[in-house]
N, C-alpha and C positions, 0 to 999 in steps of 0.2 A: 505492498499499500505506498502511494505516498505520502513524503513529508507535509504536515500541514499545511506548512509555509507558504507550497506552492500553491496552496486552491485558493478560489475565492467562493465569495455566498454563493454562488451559482454550482460551483462544482462541488463543494461541499453537500448542499441541498442533494446534489444528483447523486453523489455517493452513497446518503441515506438511503434514497429511496432505493438505492440498486442492494439493501441493508449490508452495506459493507462500515463497519463503526471503529472507531477508534477508543480505544480505554479512557482514554481521556480528551473533552473539549474546554480547552477554554477560550471562552468569546468575552473580547474586553472593547473599549472603547468609545470615542464619544458620543455617533450613533446609535440609539438603540434599538433601532429599527429593526435591523439585521440578527442582532441578538437575539429578541422579543421572536423573531421568525423562526430562527434555525431552534429555539427551545421548549415552541412551541410544536414545532415538528415532532421532535424527538420526543415530547411529553404524550404526544398524542398519536405516534404512529409507528414505535419502535416494537411496542411491547401489543397482544393482543389483551381486550377488558378483561379475559379469565384471568392472566398472567398478571395485571397492575398490582391488584389488591397485595398481593405478597413479595413482588418485586420489584414495584416502584416509589422511589423515597422522594418528598419535595422539601426540602430545608431552605429556612433562610437566612444571612450570610451575620444580621444584625442580633440574633436568636440563637444564634450558637456559638461551639470552639470548634477547633480544631479538630478534635477528640470526637465529637458526631461525626464529621463525615469520614472519619478515616473507620470507625466502627460502623457505620452506614456502608463505604465502601470494599472495607474486607469479609464482608457478611456474603455467601454463599447462595444463587439463585436459587428459588423453591419450584420443582418441578419446569423449568425451564434453562434455557441456554443462556439468557445474560438478565441481570437486572438493570435496572436504572435509577441511578443518584443525582438528582438535580437542586443545584445550591443556586438559589436565585438570589439576587443584592450581595453578592461575591463580595464586592469591593468593600463594605461593611463588614466582614470576618476578618476580626483583628489577628488573629493566631496562622491566619494562612500561611505564611511560610513555615510553618513546623510540620507544613505537610510534603514538605520538599520529598521527604526517604518515599513516603509511596508515588511521589510522581516519577522516581527511578525507578520504581520497580510497581507497575500499575497489575491490578487484576484482570486477564483478558477476559473472565466470566462480567464484568461490570463495565456500564459505561458513565462515566461519571462527569459530569457538566456544570462547568462554573460560567455566572451569568452574572460577569463583574463590568456592569455599565455605568455609563459617564464618565470613565477616567478610563487612562492606557494602563496595562500591564508596564510594572517597574522592572524595566532591563535592568537594572543593577542590583536586582537583589537571587540570589542563588538560585531560587525555586523556579526563577523565568528561566535564567540558562538552561536549569535540568528541561524545563518545559521544551521549550524553544529546538534543542536538541534531540529531544525522542523522537524519535520515529512512531510510538506509541501515543502522541500527543497531536491534537488538532489544534493551534495556535491563530487565533483569526484576530485580528482588528478590525473592528467596525467604525471607518472612517466616514466623516459629514462630507456632504454634497458639494462642490464650490457652485457659487448661485447660475453659474452658468452651464451646470449639469441637469439642473433640476428642470426644466422643459423636456430634454431626453427622456429621463426618469420617468415621469409622469406618460409621456408615451409608449414608453415600454411595458409600461403597467398596465395600460389598457390594453395594449395591442395583444399582452398576455389571455388577456380578458376578452378577444375579440371584439373590442369595441374601437372605433377610432377618433378622432379631435381634432378639431382644427385651428391649425398653427396659431389664430390671434385668439383661443380660448385657453391652447398650453399656457399663451403667457400670461395671460388673465390668472390662470391658477398660480401660476409659477412665482408673479408679482402679490399675489394676495396671501399665499400660503407660507412664504419665505421657500427656510431648507430643511424645516425640520419632518423628516420622512414617516414618523408615526403620525404626525398633524396630517400631513399629503395624503395618506393610505388610507386614514378615517373618513377626511371627505371625500376620496372617490369613492371610497366603499359606498358612502350614503350617494353618491350623486349616480353611481350604475345600478345600486339594487335593483331599480326597478326599470333598466334600458335592457331589452333584446339584445343577442349578437348581433354586429353588423350596425348599431347603431352610431352615430354622427353626432359625437356632442360640440354644441358651439357655445358662444355667448350666452344666449336668449336662456339654454337648458341651465348652465352655469347659475342665471340670475333666479331663476327658479326653484330650483333644488338646494341653492349654497347659502341666497341671498348677496350674494356681489354685485352688484350693478354694473350693468354694461356698458354704461354711458357714464356716472361717475365713479372713477377710482383712479388709481395713482399711475396703469400704465397708461390709462385714458389722458391725463395730466400732463404727462412727460412727452406724450405725441401733439396737444395744444402747443405746451412750451416751445417745443420743437420748430413748431409750423411759426411760432410765436403770434398766436392766436389769444387775443387779449381776454375777448368777450366769452371764449367756452372755459379757458382757464382759470378765471373768475367766478364762471357759473361753476363748477368743477369744487374751486375754493369755496364756496360759500355751502354747497350739499356739505363738504369735511367737517367746516364748523357744526354744522346743524348736527353732524353727528360722529361726535371726538371719541367716543368708546373705540369704534370701529375705525380713526382714520387718525390716530394720533401724529403729531409733530416729528418726535425723532423717528419715524416709521417711514413718515414723506421723506426727509432731509437723506436719508440713508439711500432710499430709491434715488432722488436725483442723482444723487451724488455718484451712485454707479454708473446712474443713465447718462448725464455729462462728462463722464471721465472719458466714456466711450465714444460719445458724439465729440470730445478734444482730440481721440486718438484719430477718428474718422479725417478731420478737419486736417491731421498731416499726412494723409495719404489718397490726395484727390486725383492724385497719378495713378492709382493702384485700381484694379478689376474688384468689380462687389465680392466676387469668391474670395480676395487677396482679405478684402474688408471684414468679409463676418467670418471668415478663418481667426482674423486676430482681436478682433472685441468679443467673439465668443457670443456670437448671436448666429441666430437663423438664418438663411439667406431670403425668407419670406418678409422680414421686415427691414433687410437692408438699408433700402431706398428711403426708407423714414429717417434713418440715421445719417446719411448721405444729404438730406433733406434741411437734418436741422443744423450739420455743419457748416454747410450754407448759408441758412440764415444768422451764424453766428462768426464773428473772426477769432482768432484767437486769442487776442486779447481780453474781450466779451466773455469766452469760453474760461480764461484765467479767472478773471474777476465773478463769475458764477458759481465757479468750483471752489473761492473762497469763501462768496456769502454764502455757501450751502454747509461749509464749516460752523462758521460765525452762528448761525440759527441753528444749528444742531448743539452746539456749545447753550445756547440761550433758551432753546425749549426744558432743556435739563438743571438749569436753573444760574447759570453761568454769565457774570454781569448783566442779569433781569432780576428785577422785586416785584414789580408790581405790572407788567404787559403781559396779557391774558395770549394762551397758545393760538388763539383762533387770530388776533393782531397781530401777534410775530410771525402767523404764515401767511396774514396779508402782506404784510410788509416786504416778504420774504420772495413773495412772488413779482412783487412790483420792481424791486430789483433787479430779478432775473430778466424780467423782459424790457428792462429798462426805459 
């Protein structure tokens, strides 16, 4: 069996479906989604229902010490070839380093799973070195996606469920939901619950099922600013001010900062092809003309000023150099400065 460090999430899932198991699975990292998915698959599918009562143990790191894990892992299965021991919240298991002896010599009849979420395995620890060198341990780091990877992740998630989505709808979801995959998958699960195979998701479906306005969202705001459309920009801002919980200023400044940083790069690539620009700034080719148009609407000096303005208002929205101006008024000021 291949060493764990060479396996991706999909490869690990593939080996589990083939019933090829490692004695130890150490799943760690900042992104909890993949850890939860792998744990759930092991919990539901490795043992049949009749075996789970005697051979499946679920532990929680904050409630136990290493001895509990050791006693459970060293038991032999009852009327089964395998037993499963899952340690959830393993990042809270304070004495985990005392398991290094077991990590060096695990039982083949036990599948021991650690769900070590929201933080990486400390590579300086001796037990980490033992796990990473062992052919019997599957060590998987679940890393967070970069913002420009989220649209493709959404497309693949829906493709696996035989559902299509229009590019504008993908971007709307990515902008609104951020890069937390657990949050994205929950929303997509709700979105697709009543959709048949072959359905195509557009912005109208998103508005109806998730509540994101197809006309008044930060994605539409950045496009209006890119066109220097004052009327549409202030219409959207008025909507944001009336719905402050769904449109906090720090989220808006972060999104616009990301957008205008890409427009700034676009401005310096005016002799490049659309494909080259799209690849450089990490944008779907479907939207590249919007970025090019924005790059023509502002010169380099103006774009540098916009980036500086967004930094300023991000700090002011968090209370720096601001004691009395409301978030709504700050938003209006910021948009006025961007549009000049």
